[in-house]
C-alpha positions in Angstrom: -8.8 -20.7 61.8 -5.3 -20.4 62.8 -5.1 -24.0 63.1 -5.9 -24.9 59.4 -2.8 -22.6 58.3 -0.4 -23.3 61.2 2.0 -25.6 59.2 2.0 -23.5 56.2 5.6 -22.4 56.8 6.5 -26.1 56.9 5.5 -26.8 53.3 8.2 -25.6 51.0 9.4 -29.4 50.6 6.6 -29.4 48.1 9.2 -27.4 45.8 10.2 -29.2 42.8 8.2 -32.1 43.2 5.2 -31.1 41.0 2.9 -30.9 43.9 0.6 -28.0 45.6 -1.7 -27.6 48.3 -4.7 -26.0 47.8 -6.9 -24.4 50.6 -10.7 -25.1 49.6 -13.5 -22.5 50.1 -16.8 -21.9 48.7 -18.4 -18.8 47.4 -22.3 -18.2 47.3 -23.2 -21.8 46.4 -21.7 -25.4 47.0 -19.0 -25.1 44.4 -15.6 -25.7 45.7 -12.8 -23.2 44.7 -9.2 -23.5 45.6 -6.2 -21.4 46.0 -2.5 -22.2 46.6 -1.4 -22.3 50.0 1.8 -20.7 49.4 -0.1 -17.6 48.7 -2.1 -17.5 51.8 -0.8 -15.5 54.8 -4.2 -15.9 56.9 -7.7 -16.5 57.1 -10.1 -14.5 59.4 -13.6 -13.7 60.1 -14.7 -10.7 57.6 -13.6 -7.7 59.5 -15.5 -4.0 59.7 -14.9 -2.7 56.3 -14.6 0.9 55.4 -16.0 2.1 51.9 -13.8 3.9 49.3 -15.1 6.5 47.0 -15.1 5.8 43.4 -13.9 2.3 44.1 -14.5 -0.8 41.8 -17.4 -2.3 42.8 -15.8 -5.6 43.2 -13.6 -4.2 46.2 -16.3 -4.5 48.9 -13.9 -1.9 51.2 -10.7 -1.6 52.8 -10.0 -3.1 56.4 -7.2 -2.4 58.7 -5.6 -5.8 59.7 -2.1 -6.4 61.3 -1.2 -2.6 61.4 -1.9 -2.3 57.3 -4.8 -1.4 55.0 -5.8 -4.3 52.7 -8.7 -4.1 50.0 -11.1 -6.7 50.1 -12.3 -8.1 47.0 -15.7 -10.2 46.4 -14.7 -13.3 44.5 -18.1 -14.2 43.9 -19.0 -10.6 42.5 -15.7 -10.4 40.7 -16.5 -13.8 38.6 -19.5 -12.4 37.6 -22.3 -13.4 40.1 -24.1 -11.6 42.9 -22.1 -10.1 45.8 -21.9 -12.1 48.8 -24.1 -11.0 51.4 -24.1 -11.8 55.2 -20.7 -10.4 55.6 -20.5 -10.8 59.4 -20.3 -14.5 59.0 -18.3 -14.6 55.9 -14.4 -14.9 56.0 -11.4 -12.9 54.5 -8.6 -15.1 52.7 -5.5 -12.7 52.9 -3.1 -13.7 50.2 -0.1 -12.1 48.5 -0.3 -11.9 44.3 1.8 -9.5 42.3 3.9 -8.0 45.2 0.8 -6.8 47.0 -1.6 -8.3 49.7 -5.1 -8.6 49.0 -8.1 -10.0 51.1 -10.6 -12.1 49.3 -14.1 -12.2 50.5 -15.5 -16.0 50.8 -18.6 -17.5 52.1 -16.5 -20.2 54.0 -13.1 -22.2 54.1 -13.3 -26.0 54.1 -9.7 -27.5 54.2 -6.3 -28.0 52.8 -5.7 -30.7 50.2 -2.4 -31.8 48.6 -2.4 -33.0 45.0 0.0 -33.5 42.1 0.2 -30.7 39.3 -0.5 -33.5 36.9 -4.1 -34.2 38.4 -4.6 -30.2 37.5 -6.0 -29.7 34.1 -7.0 -26.6 32.0 -10.5 -25.5 31.9 -13.0 -27.3 29.7 -13.0 -26.0 26.1 -16.5 -25.4 26.4 -16.2 -23.2 29.3 -15.5 -20.3 26.6 -12.6 -17.5 26.9 -14.6 -15.0 29.3 -14.4 -17.7 32.3 -12.3 -16.7 35.2 -10.8 -20.1 35.6 -7.4 -20.8 35.2 -7.5 -24.8 36.0 -9.7 -27.3 37.4 -9.1 -30.6 39.3 -11.1 -33.4 41.0 -11.2 -34.4 44.6 -13.3 -36.6 46.3 -15.4 -36.9 43.1 -16.0 -33.1 43.6 -14.8 -30.5 40.6 -12.6 -27.8 42.3 -12.1 -24.9 40.4 -9.1 -22.8 40.6 -9.7 -19.2 40.1 -7.8 -16.9 37.5 -7.1 -14.2 40.1 -4.3 -12.7 37.9 -7.1 -11.5 35.4 -9.6 -10.4 38.2 -6.9 -8.1 39.5 -6.0 -6.8 36.1 -9.7 -5.8 35.6 -9.9 -4.3 39.3 -6.7 -2.5 38.9 -5.0 -2.7 35.2 -1.3 -2.7 34.8 0.3 -0.5 32.2 2.1 -2.9 30.1 3.2 -0.8 27.0 5.7 1.7 28.5 9.2 0.8 28.5 11.9 3.5 29.6 14.4 4.4 26.6 17.2 3.9 29.6 16.4 0.0 29.0 16.0 -0.1 25.3 16.3 2.5 22.6 14.1 2.7 19.3 17.3 2.1 17.8 18.1 -1.0 19.8 14.5 -2.1 19.2 14.9 -1.9 15.2 18.3 -3.6 15.5 16.5 -6.6 17.6 13.9 -6.9 15.2 16.2 -7.7 12.2 17.7 -10.5 14.0 14.1 -12.2 14.6 14.9 -12.9 18.3 12.3 -15.3 19.8 11.3 -15.8 23.5 9.1 -19.0 24.8 6.7 -18.2 27.3 4.8 -20.4 29.6 1.7 -19.4 31.6 -1.7 -20.6 32.1 -3.1 -17.3 32.7 -4.5 -15.6 29.5 -3.8 -12.1 31.1 -0.3 -13.1 32.0 0.6 -14.3 28.6 -1.0 -11.2 27.0 1.2 -8.9 29.3 4.3 -10.5 28.6 3.8 -10.7 25.0 3.0 -7.0 24.9 6.2 -6.5 26.9 8.4 -8.2 24.7 6.6 -7.2 21.5 7.5 -3.5 22.3 11.1 -4.9 22.6 11.2 -6.0 18.7 11.2 -9.6 20.0 8.6 -12.5 18.8 7.0 -14.4 21.7 5.7 -18.0 21.3 3.1 -18.9 23.9 2.0 -22.2 25.9 -0.4 -22.7 28.4 1.6 -24.7 31.1 4.8 -26.3 31.5 3.9 -30.0 29.9 2.8 -28.0 26.7 6.4 -26.2 27.0 8.6 -29.3 27.5 6.7 -30.9 24.7 7.2 -28.1 22.4 10.7 -28.1 23.1 11.3 -31.8 22.8 9.8 -31.8 19.4 12.1 -29.2 18.2 15.0 -31.3 19.1 13.4 -34.2 17.2 13.5 -32.1 14.3 17.1 -31.1 14.6 16.7 -27.6 15.9 19.2 -26.2 18.3 17.0 -24.9 21.1 19.7 -22.8 22.7 19.9 -21.0 19.3 16.0 -21.1 18.4 15.0 -19.2 21.8 16.8 -16.3 23.5 15.4 -17.6 26.6 12.2 -19.0 28.4 9.9 -17.0 30.8 7.9 -19.5 32.6 5.3 -19.1 35.5 5.7 -21.3 38.5 1.9 -22.4 39.3 0.5 -24.3 36.4 -1.5 -27.2 35.7 -0.1 -30.4 34.1 3.3 -29.3 35.2 4.8 -26.5 37.5 7.7 -24.4 36.4 10.0 -26.0 38.7 9.3 -29.2 37.6 9.6 -27.9 33.9 13.2 -26.3 34.7 14.3 -29.2 36.5 13.3 -31.4 33.3 14.9 -28.9 31.0 18.2 -29.0 33.1 18.1 -32.7 33.0 18.2 -32.9 29.1 21.5 -32.5 27.4 19.6 -31.0 24.4 17.8 -28.4 26.3 20.0 -27.6 29.2 21.7 -24.8 28.4 18.3 -22.7 27.7 18.0 -19.5 29.9 14.9 -19.9 32.1 13.5 -16.8 34.1 10.9 -18.0 36.4 8.4 -15.2 36.4 5.4 -15.8 39.1 2.8 -14.1 41.3 4.2 -16.1 44.2 6.0 -12.8 45.2 7.8 -12.5 48.8 7.4 -16.4 49.2 10.1 -18.4 47.2 13.7 -17.5 47.5 16.6 -17.5 45.6 17.9 -20.7 47.1 14.6 -22.4 45.8 15.3 -21.0 42.3 18.6 -22.4 42.4 17.5 -25.7 43.6 16.0 -26.6 40.0 18.5 -24.8 37.8 16.7 -21.5 37.0 18.9 -18.6 35.9 16.8 -16.1 37.3 13.3 -15.4 39.2 11.2 -12.4 38.9 7.9 -11.5 40.7 5.0 -10.4 38.3 4.2 -8.0 37.1 6.7 -5.0 36.5 6.9 -4.5 32.8 10.2 -2.4 32.9 11.8 -5.1 35.3 10.9 -7.6 32.9 11.9 -5.6 30.0 15.4 -5.1 31.8 15.9 -8.7 32.2 15.1 -9.8 28.8 17.4 -7.0 27.5 20.5 -8.1 29.5 20.0 -11.3 28.4 19.3 -10.6 24.6 22.9 -8.9 24.8 24.3 -11.7 26.4 22.6 -14.3 23.7 24.1 -12.1 20.9 27.5 -12.1 22.6 27.4 -16.0 22.9 26.1 -16.6 19.2 28.4 -13.5 17.7 25.4 -11.5 16.6 26.4 -8.1 16.2 24.2 -5.4 17.9 24.8 -1.8 17.0 24.6 0.5 19.8 
């Protein structure tokens, strides 16, 4: 299994090219699923699992791997199906999401494929709001489903998104901000992530406009320009995920920077790809900042700093 991942560290040339590489795997049936290779640290046979009292049923146990203790989540069970059996012949994908390393129990791992984000699409409308898909694609006439891991993690270990310290923003500052009707554009394909960000900026007195991917964000901005709207005054900032169907956050950022009417928009890339993409990659496409998901207070702090700077740039008085 080491061979299938031995070149992962050499794949950073995909950045900014609207491409991704998926590690394909199966769960309990013949359906193919995919996970971004950049998130994968290792694939190994399922080790011995230790059961924890009062654990979420999705967590099949914890394993001691490379000197650390990792929770192992059953992806089949997490997506509403029966738990995977035959653990001895199952595999665990070790991956990093939202600043933490988890293990995902799967039946088998197939291969790595290189595709364009333009070939990755949102889930079909008929799939309903309660599905666990963030995107789908087609490879060799087979449908590949990309699981919304952020939704699964939010159900297993919910993140508190309502508490923001008064040291970051006081109630008086929130009231003052509300008077000016500041707006933030949010681009993220995960419904959970969009809700988390919205709750955070709502608490700061800021209105959020939500779109599902980079292509929707770019079209929205271009439509505003066509109507004569000054985008840099319309939005305090844009908070964008990196991994998104149709157009990823890097390509979106590069497109914004290449447009004379959009290039001044402040952009923060906000992603679950923690610990993998460094500041040099962010600077490559011209983003202003990078923030790993999801710490409400850190996001609120970045937004607060930007609001104050935006107010200075546009001569908007904010009473302290």
